[in-house]
C-alpha positions in Angstrom: -142.7 117.7 22.0 -144.8 119.6 24.5 -143.8 117.3 27.3 -140.1 117.9 26.4 -140.5 121.6 26.5 -142.3 121.5 29.8 -139.5 119.4 31.4 -136.6 121.3 29.8 -135.9 123.4 32.9 -135.4 120.1 34.8 -133.4 118.3 32.1 -131.1 121.2 31.1 -128.9 121.0 34.3 -128.6 117.2 33.9 -127.5 117.6 30.3 -124.9 120.2 31.3 -123.6 118.1 34.1 -123.3 115.1 31.8 -121.4 117.0 29.1 -119.0 118.5 31.6 -118.3 115.2 33.2 -117.8 113.5 29.9 -115.5 116.2 28.6 -113.3 116.2 31.8 -113.1 112.4 31.7 -112.2 112.2 28.0 -109.6 114.9 28.3 -108.0 113.0 31.1 -108.1 109.7 29.2 -106.4 111.3 26.1 -103.7 113.1 28.2 -102.7 110.3 30.5 -101.5 106.8 29.5 -101.9 105.1 32.9 -105.1 103.5 34.0 -105.8 101.3 37.1 -108.2 99.0 35.2 -108.7 98.4 31.4 -107.2 100.4 28.6 -108.0 103.6 26.7 -110.6 102.1 24.4 -112.6 100.5 27.2 -112.7 103.8 29.2 -113.6 105.8 26.1 -116.6 103.5 25.5 -117.6 103.5 29.1 -117.5 107.3 29.4 -119.3 107.9 26.1 -122.0 105.2 26.3 -122.8 104.9 30.0 -124.2 108.3 30.7 -123.4 110.2 34.0 -122.2 107.0 35.7 -119.4 106.2 33.2 -117.4 109.4 33.7 -117.9 109.2 37.5 -116.7 105.6 37.6 -113.6 106.5 35.5 -112.8 109.6 37.6 -113.2 107.6 40.9 -111.7 104.2 40.0 -110.1 104.3 36.5 -107.5 107.0 36.7 -104.0 105.8 37.2 -101.1 107.5 39.0 -100.0 110.8 37.5 -96.3 111.0 36.6 
Protein backbone atom coordinates (compact mmCIF):
# COMPACT_ATOMS: atom_id res chain seq x y z
CA UNK A 1 0.00 0.00 0.00
CA UNK A 2 2.89 2.33 0.78
CA UNK A 3 4.35 1.84 -2.70
CA UNK A 4 1.01 2.69 -4.29
CA UNK A 5 0.68 5.90 -2.28
CA UNK A 6 4.25 6.89 -3.15
CA UNK A 7 3.60 6.41 -6.87
CA UNK A 8 0.11 7.93 -6.92
CA UNK A 9 1.28 11.30 -8.34
CA UNK A 10 2.74 9.41 -11.30
CA UNK A 11 -0.20 7.06 -11.78
CA UNK A 12 -3.03 9.57 -11.44
CA UNK A 13 -2.45 11.34 -14.80
CA UNK A 14 -2.30 7.96 -16.58
CA UNK A 15 -5.54 6.85 -14.94
CA UNK A 16 -7.25 10.09 -15.96
CA UNK A 17 -5.99 9.82 -19.56
CA UNK A 18 -7.20 6.21 -19.76
CA UNK A 19 -10.67 7.08 -18.46
CA UNK A 20 -11.03 10.04 -20.83
CA UNK A 21 -9.92 8.00 -23.86
CA UNK A 22 -12.21 5.13 -22.92
CA UNK A 23 -15.18 7.44 -22.42
CA UNK A 24 -14.66 9.24 -25.72
CA UNK A 25 -14.26 5.97 -27.63
CA UNK A 26 -17.31 4.33 -26.00
CA UNK A 27 -19.51 7.38 -26.66
CA UNK A 28 -18.46 7.32 -30.31
CA UNK A 29 -19.07 3.57 -30.57
CA UNK A 30 -22.61 3.88 -29.20
CA UNK A 31 -23.54 6.93 -31.31
CA UNK A 32 -22.23 5.80 -34.68
CA UNK A 33 -23.21 2.56 -36.44
CA UNK A 34 -20.38 2.55 -39.03
CA UNK A 35 -16.98 0.97 -38.37
CA UNK A 36 -14.10 0.30 -40.75
CA UNK A 37 -13.24 -3.06 -39.16
CA UNK A 38 -15.23 -5.35 -36.90
CA UNK A 39 -18.53 -4.63 -35.22
CA UNK A 40 -19.77 -2.86 -32.11
CA UNK A 41 -19.16 -5.77 -29.72
CA UNK A 42 -15.56 -6.23 -30.85
CA UNK A 43 -14.77 -2.55 -30.41
CA UNK A 44 -16.41 -2.34 -26.99
CA UNK A 45 -14.32 -5.29 -25.79
CA UNK A 46 -11.14 -3.84 -27.27
CA UNK A 47 -11.71 -0.39 -25.75
CA UNK A 48 -12.60 -1.69 -22.30
CA UNK A 49 -10.11 -4.54 -21.90
CA UNK A 50 -7.05 -3.29 -23.80
CA UNK A 51 -6.06 -0.34 -21.70
CA UNK A 52 -4.82 2.92 -23.27
CA UNK A 53 -3.99 1.17 -26.58
CA UNK A 54 -7.55 -0.06 -27.27
CA UNK A 55 -9.22 3.37 -27.39
CA UNK A 56 -6.33 4.80 -29.41
CA UNK A 57 -6.57 1.99 -31.97
CA UNK A 58 -10.33 2.51 -32.26
CA UNK A 59 -10.03 6.27 -32.65
CA UNK A 60 -7.28 5.96 -35.28
CA UNK A 61 -8.41 2.94 -37.30
CA UNK A 62 -11.87 1.76 -36.26
CA UNK A 63 -14.06 4.78 -36.76
CA UNK A 64 -16.11 4.65 -39.92
CA UNK A 65 -17.30 7.50 -42.06
CA UNK A 66 -19.67 9.94 -40.35
CA UNK A 67 -22.92 10.49 -42.14
